[in-house]
C-alpha positions in Angstrom: 10.6 -47.7 -22.5 10.2 -45.1 -19.7 7.5 -42.6 -18.9 9.7 -39.7 -19.7 11.7 -39.7 -22.9 14.5 -37.4 -23.8 13.5 -37.6 -27.4 10.0 -36.2 -26.9 9.5 -32.8 -28.4 9.1 -29.9 -26.0 7.3 -26.6 -26.2 9.2 -24.2 -28.5 7.5 -21.3 -26.7 8.8 -22.3 -23.3 12.3 -22.8 -24.8 12.3 -19.2 -26.1 11.3 -17.9 -22.7 13.2 -20.2 -20.3 16.4 -22.1 -20.5 15.9 -25.7 -21.6 17.0 -27.3 -18.3 15.9 -30.7 -16.9 13.4 -30.4 -14.1 15.9 -31.5 -11.5 18.2 -28.6 -12.4 15.3 -26.2 -12.0 14.5 -27.6 -8.6 18.1 -27.2 -7.4 18.2 -23.6 -8.8 14.9 -22.5 -7.3 15.8 -24.0 -3.9 19.1 -22.1 -3.7 17.5 -18.9 -5.1 14.7 -19.1 -2.6 17.1 -19.5 0.3 19.5 -16.8 -0.8 16.9 -14.2 -1.8 15.0 -14.7 1.5 18.0 -13.8 3.5 18.6 -17.3 5.1 22.0 -17.8 6.6 24.1 -20.1 4.5 24.5 -22.8 7.2 20.8 -22.8 7.8 20.1 -23.1 4.1 22.5 -26.0 3.7 21.0 -27.7 6.8 17.5 -27.4 5.4 18.6 -28.6 2.0 20.4 -31.6 3.5 17.5 -32.6 5.7 14.9 -32.2 3.0 17.0 -34.0 0.3 17.3 -37.2 2.3 14.0 -37.1 4.1 12.3 -39.9 2.1 15.0 -41.3 -0.2 15.2 -44.6 1.7 11.5 -45.1 1.5 11.5 -44.4 -2.2 14.5 -46.7 -2.9 12.7 -49.6 -1.2 9.6 -48.9 -3.3 11.0 -47.9 -6.7 13.7 -50.6 -7.1 11.3 -53.5 -6.8 8.6 -51.6 -8.8 10.9 -51.0 -11.7 12.3 -54.5 -11.5 8.7 -55.7 -11.8 8.2 -53.4 -14.7 11.3 -54.5 -16.6 10.5 -58.2 -16.2 6.9 -57.8 -17.3 8.0 -55.9 -20.4 10.2 -58.8 -21.4 7.5 -61.4 -21.2 5.7 -60.5 -24.4 2.5 -59.7 -22.5 -0.7 -60.6 -24.4 1.1 -61.8 -27.4 -1.6 -64.5 -27.7 -4.5 -62.4 -26.2 -7.5 -61.2 -28.1 -8.4 -57.5 -28.3 -11.0 -57.5 -25.5 -8.8 -59.4 -23.1 -5.9 -57.0 -23.8 -8.1 -53.9 -23.2 -9.4 -55.4 -19.9 -5.9 -56.1 -18.8 -4.6 -52.6 -19.6 -5.3 -51.0 -16.1 -3.5 -53.9 -14.4 -0.6 -53.6 -16.8 -0.4 -49.8 -16.1 -0.2 -50.4 -12.4 1.9 -53.5 -12.5 4.5 -52.1 -14.9 4.6 -48.7 -13.0 4.6 -47.0 -16.4 1.8 -46.4 -18.9 4.2 -46.3 -21.9 5.6 -49.8 -21.1 2.1 -51.1 -20.4 0.6 -49.8 -23.6 3.6 -51.0 -25.7 3.1 -54.5 -24.3 -0.6 -54.6 -24.6 -1.2 -52.9 -27.9 0.0 -55.6 -30.3 -2.9 -57.8 -29.5 -5.5 -55.0 -28.7 -6.6 -54.6 -32.3 -9.5 -52.1 -32.6 -9.5 -51.8 -28.8 -6.1 -50.0 -28.8 -7.6 -46.7 -27.7 -9.5 -48.4 -24.8 -6.2 -49.9 -23.8 -4.4 -46.6 -24.0 -6.9 -44.9 -21.6 -6.9 -48.0 -19.4 -3.1 -48.2 -19.0 -3.1 -44.5 -18.2 -5.8 -44.8 -15.6 -4.3 -47.9 -14.1 -0.9 -46.3 -13.7 -2.4 -43.1 -12.1 -5.0 -44.7 -9.7 -4.1 -48.3 -9.0 -1.8 -49.5 -6.2 1.3 -49.8 -6.3 1.8 -47.2 -9.0 0.7 -43.6 -8.6 -1.0 -43.9 -5.1 2.0 -45.5 -3.4 4.5 -43.1 -5.0 2.5 -40.1 -4.0 1.7 -41.4 -0.5 5.4 -42.0 0.0 6.2 -38.5 -1.1 3.7 -37.1 1.3 5.3 -39.1 4.1 2.1 -41.1 4.6 3.5 -44.6 4.6 5.0 -46.6 7.4 3.5 -47.6 10.8 1.4 -44.5 11.3 0.7 -43.9 7.6 -2.4 -44.7 5.5 -3.5 -48.3 5.2 -2.5 -49.9 1.8 -6.0 -51.5 1.6 -7.5 -48.0 1.6 -5.4 -47.0 -1.3 -6.4 -50.2 -3.1 -10.1 -49.6 -2.5 -10.1 -45.9 -3.4 -8.1 -46.6 -6.5 -10.4 -49.3 -7.8 -13.5 -47.3 -7.0 -12.1 -44.3 -8.9 -10.4 -46.2 -11.7 -13.5 -47.9 -13.1 -15.6 -44.8 -13.8 -12.5 -42.8 -14.8 -11.5 -45.4 -17.4 -15.1 -45.7 -18.6 -15.1 -41.9 -19.3 -12.0 -42.3 -21.4 -13.4 -45.2 -23.3 -16.7 -43.5 -24.0 -14.9 -40.3 -25.1 -12.6 -42.2 -27.4 -15.3 -44.1 -29.1 -17.4 -41.0 -29.6 -14.4 -39.0 -30.9 -12.7 -41.6 -33.0 -15.7 -43.0 -34.8 -14.7 -45.9 -37.0 -11.6 -47.5 -35.6 -8.7 -47.7 -38.0 -7.2 -50.9 -36.5 -8.6 -54.4 -37.1 -9.2 -57.0 -34.5 -6.4 -59.3 -33.4 -7.1 -63.0 -33.8 -8.7 -64.7 -30.9 -6.6 -67.0 -28.8 -7.9 -69.7 -26.5 -4.9 -69.2 -24.2 -5.2 -65.5 -23.8 -6.7 -65.5 -20.3 -4.4 -68.1 -19.0 -1.4 -66.3 -20.5 -2.4 -63.0 -18.8 -3.0 -64.8 -15.5 0.5 -66.2 -15.5 2.1 -63.0 -16.7 0.4 -60.9 -14.0 0.9 -63.5 -11.2 3.4 -61.1 -9.5 0.8 -58.4 -9.4 -1.9 -60.8 -8.0 0.6 -61.9 -5.3 1.2 -58.2 -4.4 -2.5 -57.5 -4.1 -3.0 -60.7 -2.0 -0.2 -59.9 0.4 -1.5 -56.4 0.9 -5.0 -57.6 1.4 -3.9 -60.2 4.0 -1.8 -57.6 5.7 -4.7 -55.2 5.9 -7.1 -57.8 7.3 -4.8 -59.8 9.6 -2.3 -57.1 10.6 0.8 -58.0 12.6 1.1 -61.7 13.5 4.4 -61.6 15.4 6.5 -63.4 12.7 8.9 -60.8 11.5 9.4 -62.2 8.0 5.6 -62.5 7.4 4.9 -59.1 8.9 7.4 -57.7 6.4 5.8 -59.4 3.5 2.4 -57.9 4.5 3.8 -54.4 4.2 3.9 -52.5 0.8 7.7 -52.8 0.6 7.8 -56.5 1.5 5.0 -57.3 -0.9 6.7 -55.4 -3.7 9.9 -57.2 -3.1 8.1 -60.6 -3.1 6.3 -59.7 -6.4 9.5 -58.5 -8.0 11.2 -61.7 -6.9 8.5 -63.8 -8.5 8.7 -61.8 -11.7 12.4 -62.3 -11.8 12.0 -66.1 -11.4 9.6 -66.0 -14.4 12.2 -64.3 -16.5 14.9 -66.3 -18.4 18.1 -66.3 -16.3 20.1 -64.5 -19.0 17.7 -61.5 -19.0 17.5 -61.0 -15.2 20.7 -58.8 -15.0 19.3 -56.6 -17.7 16.0 -56.2 -15.7 17.9 -55.2 -12.5 20.2 -52.8 -14.4 17.1 -51.1 -15.9 15.6 -50.8 -12.4 18.7 -49.2 -11.0 18.9 -46.7 -13.8 15.3 -45.6 -13.5 15.4 -45.5 -9.7 18.6 -43.5 -9.6 17.3 -40.7 -11.8 14.1 -40.4 -9.9 15.8 -40.4 -6.5 17.8 -37.4 -7.6 14.6 -35.6 -8.7 12.8 -36.6 -5.5 15.6 -35.3 -3.4 15.7 -32.0 -5.2 11.9 -31.5 -4.8 12.1 -32.5 -1.1 14.9 -30.0 -0.5 12.8 -27.3 -2.1 9.8 -28.2 0.0 12.0 -28.2 3.2 13.4 -24.7 2.4 10.0 -23.3 1.5 8.4 -24.7 4.7 11.2 -23.2 6.9 10.4 -19.8 5.4 6.6 -19.8 5.4 4.0 -20.6 8.0 1.9 -22.6 5.6 -1.0 -23.0 8.1 -1.6 -19.2 7.5 -2.0 -19.7 3.8 -3.7 -23.1 3.5 -7.5 -23.2 3.8 -8.8 -25.0 6.8 -12.2 -26.8 7.2 -13.6 -29.7 5.4 -10.6 -30.0 3.0 -12.5 -29.5 -0.3 -10.6 -26.3 -1.1 -7.3 -27.9 -0.2 -8.1 -30.9 -2.4 -8.9 -28.5 -5.3 -5.7 -26.6 -4.7 -3.6 -29.8 -4.7 -5.4 -30.9 -7.9 -4.6 -27.5 -9.6 -1.0 -27.5 -8.4 -0.5 -31.0 -9.9 -2.1 -29.9 -13.2 0.5 -27.0 -13.4 3.4 -29.4 -12.8 2.0 -31.9 -15.4 1.5 -29.3 -18.1 5.0 -28.0 -17.7 6.8 -31.3 -17.2 4.8 -33.7 -19.4 6.1 -36.8 -17.7 3.6 -38.4 -15.2 6.3 -40.1 -13.2 8.4 -36.9 -12.9 5.2 -35.0 -11.9 4.6 -37.5 -9.1 8.2 -37.3 -7.9 8.3 -33.5 -7.9 4.8 -32.6 -6.6 4.5 -34.9 -3.6 7.3 -33.6 -1.4 6.2 -30.0 -2.1 2.6 -30.8 -1.3 3.5 -32.7 1.9 3.6 -29.6 4.1 0.4 -28.3 2.6 -1.4 -31.6 3.5 0.0 -31.4 7.1 -0.9 -27.8 7.6 -4.5 -28.1 6.2 -5.3 -31.3 8.1 -7.0 -32.8 5.0 -7.5 -36.5 4.9 -4.3 -38.0 3.5 -5.9 -40.6 1.3 -8.1 -38.1 -0.5 -5.1 -35.8 -0.8 -3.2 -38.6 -2.5 -5.9 -39.1 -5.1 -6.4 -35.4 -5.7 -2.8 -35.3 -6.8 -3.1 -38.5 -8.8 -6.2 -37.1 -10.6 -4.5 -33.8 -11.3 -1.8 -35.6 -13.2 -4.4 -36.8 -15.8 -4.4 -33.2 -17.2 -3.3 -33.5 -20.0 -1.6 -35.8 -22.5 0.3 -33.2 -24.6 3.2 -33.4 -27.1 5.7 -32.9 -24.2 4.6 -36.3 -22.9 6.2 -39.4 -24.3 2.8 -41.2 -24.0 1.3 -38.9 -26.6 3.8 -39.9 -29.2 3.7 -43.6 -28.4 -0.1 -43.8 -28.8 -0.1 -41.3 -31.7 2.4 -43.3 -33.8 0.8 -46.7 -32.9 -2.9 -45.9 -33.2 -3.1 -43.4 -36.0 0.2 -43.8 -37.8 0.1 -41.9 -41.1 -3.2 -40.3 -40.4 -3.6 -36.6 -41.2 -4.7 -34.0 -38.7 -2.5 -33.7 -35.7 -5.1 -31.5 -34.0 -7.7 -34.2 -34.2 -5.6 -36.7 -32.4 -4.5 -34.1 -29.8 -8.2 -33.4 -29.2 -9.0 -37.1 -28.8 -6.2 -38.1 -26.4 -5.7 -34.8 -24.5 -9.3 -34.0 -24.0 -10.0 -37.6 -23.1 -7.4 -37.6 -20.4 -8.5 -34.2 -19.1 -12.1 -35.4 -18.9 -10.9 -38.5 -17.0 -9.2 -36.3 -14.4 -12.0 -33.8 -14.0 -14.6 -36.6 -13.7 -12.5 -38.5 -11.1 -12.0 -35.3 -9.1 -15.7 -34.6 -9.2 -16.3 -38.1 -7.8 -13.7 -37.6 -5.1 -15.1 -34.3 -4.0 -18.7 -35.7 -4.0 -17.5 -38.5 -1.7 -15.8 -36.1 0.7 -18.8 -33.9 0.9 -21.3 -36.7 1.4 -19.0 -38.4 4.0 -19.1 -35.2 6.0 -22.8 -34.6 5.8 
């Protein structure tokens, strides 16, 4: 299961107004239209398109291939099949981050979640958005903030954990207040639940350990170990461990799934990067982007991501498209890169609508057969929106207090 599904209903109003094209086609069309209508010479436009399209594809390939391999292997391990409801709910943020997809994480966690299914739904969503190596690493790579002179992975880890806990709590509190009596009964307790989860998420624990060691120790002069302590090396090590935990006859299927998901996203990322390159060549963004303490820039990035998410629906496609476009804005404004990353991540919380595959997955699983589509839309969409707004308020409060 992927984050964006072709079977998910889309807005009939938008279909009447605009052609029903995939986002990547819109990005190609807008890039060419922008260049031609602005009067750019054709060789210059093609040059900017080429340089923008391939700007970060190598970085993304090294991140997405092992990430989606990890996701595919975890989805085949019957996660929490023996776990009790509380354990499943507590594991949901780790599942969302480790599987790089809230849909897959929720589908794996929900069978054992029982009456905690809504907690698990908000947890998987928050984990995917805020915990490394999911949303924060994807966005940081799109902003060009990884590598030797990029942000420290440990900072992304710490910021993500600090924001995820209260943001998830907001979703849980909202869900319990709105849903009232839960329609799902508890799953039976299992003495082996915690041990099973620990084994299942061992690759994710390995990933966190390697990144933490890398952040504390730094370069030690041994090339292989230095590589393992980088995000790309740690992801490859985690994916390798996950493959080793998978039955040998299923490993090829995991790799095929990773290649398919990576290929489609690389095309979208390239198109968005090309659009950002052409736009940057035409505009002096430092004349339009607010300067100063960065609060206005962060709000602008948050709002821009909200627009992309509302139109696109898919969280992964939103990350892939927004980051390359936001990169020149971040550079021109001089805003702190880590806070910019999380402003974008938090903007993607708004909102879980019927054009998002996650909406239908949770809707059919949690309240199947229940009447009142509007009620469920209010529960899931308002809850996610509150999560994003609360997280953004915390982020802005931290930025303001840090500068006092």
